[in-house]
C-alpha positions, 0 to 999 in steps of 0.5 A: 647487626651484632655480627656486623659489629664484630666483623668491622671491629678489632678484637679487644683484649679481655673480650669473649672473642679472645677468651672463648677460643683460648678456653676451647683450645684448653679443653680440646688439648686436655681431652686430646692429650689424655685420649692419645696417651691412653688409647693410641700407639706411637705411630697413631700419636705421630699421625695425630701430630702431623694431622694437626700440623697440616691443618694449621698449614692449610689454614694459612695457605687457604687464608692467603689464597682467599686474600689474593682472590679478594684483590689488593694483596700486598707484598709489603704487608700480606706475605706469611712472613710474620713469625707465627704465620711462617711457623704455621707453614713450616710446622708440618716439616717438623711433624713429618721428620720429628727431628729433635733439633727442630723441636728445640728451635720451634718450642721457644719460637712458638711459646715466646711468639704466641704468648704475646699474640694470644695475650694481645691479639692483633685481629682487625675483623672479629668473629666470624671472619676468616681472619679471626679463625685463621689467627686463632687456629694458627696461634693456638694450634701451634701451642697445641702442636708443641705441647702435644709433642712434649706431653704425648710424644715426650720430646724434651728441651735441654739447656742447650736448646735455649742457645740453639733457638736464640741463634736460629732466631737471629738468622730469621731476624737478619733475613727479615731485615733484608726482606723489609729493606727490599720490599720497604715492609715491616715484617716481624715489626722490625721497623715499627711497632704493631698498631694494636697494643702489644708488649713492645709498647713497654720497651720504648720507641724504635730501635730501642724496643728491638734491643730490649726485646733481644735482651730479654729473649734469653731469660724468657727462653730459660723460663720456658725451658724450666717450665717445660722441664717441670712438665716433663718431670711431673709426667715421668 
């Protein structure tokens, strides 16, 4: 009965279904980073990063294959085009090539995007549904990957990274506008706010919340930059 309740209900903010995965990710990251720094050489550390990224990507792919197999897959709502799902697919490209410009863009996209997703989860079906595991593996996994690249592999953002990431995000937004128009969809919530509670609820109605979100992105990215800059200084 309890499992049926979780499966049929959204994950609530502040519930064990939200807090438990976060705690597990924090503990996992602490021990993984510590072990990697002390016991692995550079090549092995890069292998761990790539393995984590591939696992996230395979989780996204498996979830969509599963949804297609269940029937009713919709191009309007189910494509992996929301920012975090898209990042989950492409993160192995970064972990394979390990280009600094990729890190600069992904750092701010991941931290800004997953922050809102982790604080206000949009999960229709709770534990132990595939959706539940996919959501947390992708959102928390992306954070683990980018922190691993920063703390273990010593990737560093610069103040110019803020502008690079912001401009790259505008390209993504334009692409999503075109996709939404063609499919009559709402990817990246450009036409309508998500059903679940989110930070966008405090930014007004459409299209005001889009404008407000854009205006606060650069200051938010700068805060992220100084936060990661502080992490790097304490590690060195």
